[in-house]
N, C-alpha and C positions, 0 to 999 in steps of 0.2 A: 137182771142178766143171770142166767143159770151158771153153775160152776163150769159146765162143759163149754158154754159159749164164751165165758170169761177166759178160759184157758186158750181158746183158739182165736181170741180177739187180739189183733195186732194193730196198733195205730198206723195209719198210712204215713209213709215218709213224705216229706215236703217235695214239691216238684223239683226244687234245687237238688235235693239228695238223690232223687230218682234219675236226674239227668247227668249226674256227675260222671258216670262211666262214659257216656257219649261225649261230654265236654272234654274230658281228659284224652280220650281216643282222638278226637278231632284236633286238639291242640298238638298232640304228638305227630299226627299225620302232616299238619301244616308246617311244623318245625322241620321235619325230615325233608319235605318238599322244598322248603326255603333254604336248606343246607345249614341249619342252625347247629352249632356245636354244643350249646347249653340252652336250657329254658330256666328262666328265673321267675319266681312268684313273689311279688312284693305286696304284702298286706298293708292297706292304709285304713283309716277309720271307716271309710264308707265303701271301699271296693277292694278288689284283688287285681293288681296290675300284672299282666303277663308280658314278659320280655324275652326275646330270642337273641342269642349272641350270634351275630353274623359278621364274619371277617374281623373278629376281635372286638366288635362294638355291640353294646346292648341296645336293642331297638324295641321300644314299646309297641306291642302288636294288638293288645286286647285289654279290656277292662271287664271284670266279672263282678257280680254281686258278692259282697263280703260274706254273705250267708253260706256260700259254697266252699269257703276256704277249708274248714275242718274236714269235710268229706273228700275234698280233692287231695288233701295231704294223706288221708287214710288210703285212698285209691292208689296214689303214687307209691306209698310204702308197700302196699301189696304187690304192685307190679315190680318194684325193685327188690323184693324178697326181704324187706325189713320187718321188724317187729312193730306192729301197729300200736301196741299198748305202751311202748317205751318212748317217753318224751323227755326223760331226764338225762339221757346220754346221747352224744352224737352217733349217728349211724351212717354207713356209707353203702350205697347201692348203685346199680346201673340198670338201664333199660336197653 
């Protein structure tokens, strides 16, 4: 591989990473349509459970592959105006 080709070569993101924007957008649209006051993401060993708070009660609505968790957190931080590189301190944001 030439130096020019090497500089311009970027590994392709996984399908999960590419789809995260769409997944987050869809989850937010569904939450608004359902009248959810909160969205909770609960990582487990094998998946990422999505729950909406409806009338004060958490309801499981979806289960996503665990592989999307880090990219979803980054996407939500961007939307909430948070620092994506800070994981050592609590941050508060709103969408």
